[in-house]
N, C-alpha and C positions, 0 to 999 in steps of 0.2 A: 299254201301261198298261191300256187298256180290257179287254184279254184277261185280265190278271192279276186285275182286280177281279171279273170274271165268274167266274173260276176260284175265287177266295176265297169269293164268295157261294155257289157251288155246293157247295164243301166244307162251309161253315157250315150250309147247309140240309140237306145229306146227313147230317151229324153229328147234327143235331137230329132228323131223321126216323128215323134208326136207333136213337137212344137212346130207350128207353121208360121212363126213370126217372120215378117219380112219387111223390107223398106221398099216403097214404091216412089221412085223419083219423079218429080214433075219435069215437064218439058218447059224450060225457061224461055224458049223462043216463042212458044204458043200460049203460055200462061199470061194472064193480064191482071193488072190492078188499075182500076179506074178510080180516081179520087174526085170528090166534089166538095167544095168549101163555099159557104154562104156568108154574105155580109149584109148589112142593113140595106144597101143600095143595089144588091145584085149577087152574082156568084161567079166562080171560076171552076174549071175542071181540066183534067188531063190524065196522064198515065204515069206510072212508075214501074220499074222492072225488077224482076227477081234476080238474085245472084244464084241461088239454089233453093232446093226444098224437097221434102219427102214426107210421105205419110207412113207411119208405122202400122202394120197390119198384123193381126193374129187370125189367120184364116181369112175370112171375108169381113172381119170386124176391124174398124179403126181403133187403135189404142193410143195413138200419139202422133207426133209429127213436129218437124222443125222447118222454118222458112227464113231465109235471109233476103232482105230487100236492099237494092242499090239506091241509096238516097240521092246520089249524084245524078241519077237518071230522071229526076222529077221534070216533067214537061207540062206545058200548058197547051190545050187544044182549042180553046175558045178565043184566042187572040192571035194576031200575026205581027210580023215585023218587029219594030222597036218595042212595042208594048208587051209582046210575048217575051222577048229577051229580058226586059226589065223585071217582069213578074217572076220569071224563072230564076233570075239572079237573086231577087229578093227572097224567094222561098228557100233558096240554098244558103242564104246568109245567116248570121247569128241571130237576126231578128226572128227567124222561123226555125229551121231545122239544123242550122250550123253544120252543113255537110263536110266542111273541111276537117272539123274535129270529130264528127260522127258520120262517117260515110255509109254506114250500114245500120239498118234497124232489123229486129228479129221478132219472130213469134214462135213460141214453143207450146204445143198442145199438152196440157197436163191432165186433162180428163175428157173422155169421149163417151157419151151415153147415147146408144142407138135407141131412138124413140119409135121408129117404124122402119120398114124397109127403105134403105137408101137415105135416111134422114137422121142426123145426129144433133145433139146439143153438146157444145164444146165449151171448155174452159181452157184458157191459155194465158201465158205470160207474154205481154207485148213490151218490147224495149224500144224506146225512141229517145235519142239524145242521152243514152246511157242510163235512163230512168225506166224501171220496170214496174208495171201494174198488171193485175189480172183483168182479162176481158172475157165476156161471155158472148157466144154467137151460135147460130144454127148453120149447119152445112148439109147440102143436098148433093148426093152422088148419083150420077147417071152414066153408066158405061165407063169411059175413061175421062170423064169430066167431073169436077167437083166445083160447086158454087156456094158462095157465102157473101153476106154483107155485114160489115162492121161499122158501128158508129163510135168514133174515138173522141174523147174530150182532150183537146190539145193542152189545156191548162195543166193537166196532171203531169205533162211531160215538159213543162217549163217553156212552151212555145207561146211567148208573151205578146208579140206584136198585135196591136189593135184589139186586145182581149179586155173585156170589161171585168174579168176576174182579177186583173192586175192594175187597170187604169180607170179612173173616173172621167166623166164628162166627155166621152168619145163621140156622143151623138151619132150622126150618120156615118162616122168613120169606123164604127165598131165592126169587127169581124167576129162572127159567132164562134164559140169555143169548139163546138162539135163539128166534125167533118166526117164524110162518109167514104168508105172504101167498098167498092163492088169488085169482088175477086172471082176470077174464073181460072181454075187450075186444070191444066191438060196433062194427063199422065202419059 
């Protein structure tokens, strides 16, 4: 019996020693999400902030990750004063992201394929307004920085305002369904 216990302890310790899985947390103060949304007559842009996030690593290989975004932090950088406040309020309203009911969005990496040194093709589950869909994107890692760009179809997440996917005859009032996220993670 004593020999079995020693053998089990050896196997457990060996497994832990050989497994180099770890979580690398992002620095939420230095990590950035820049958004860009376009409409027929122009575009708007701004930033949104992380609540938390981490990459799962096995040695030096990314195997997964989870990130939470504070939807209440949506801000607009191309406007000032009254127009800035109005657009930020509108983006936070039920017309767009409904941040009172859905204050956070999340992304969970479900697959990470390293295609070359420091370059990955990722598949993840993105949740906005409580609705989850898979997204694909590429990520580049350089030192303690990771960068990626995502193009999101807001219609999939029931973000309806000004969308020709939901409304007809919008003319020059239409807002394109796809918006861009340019993400820079600082570890």
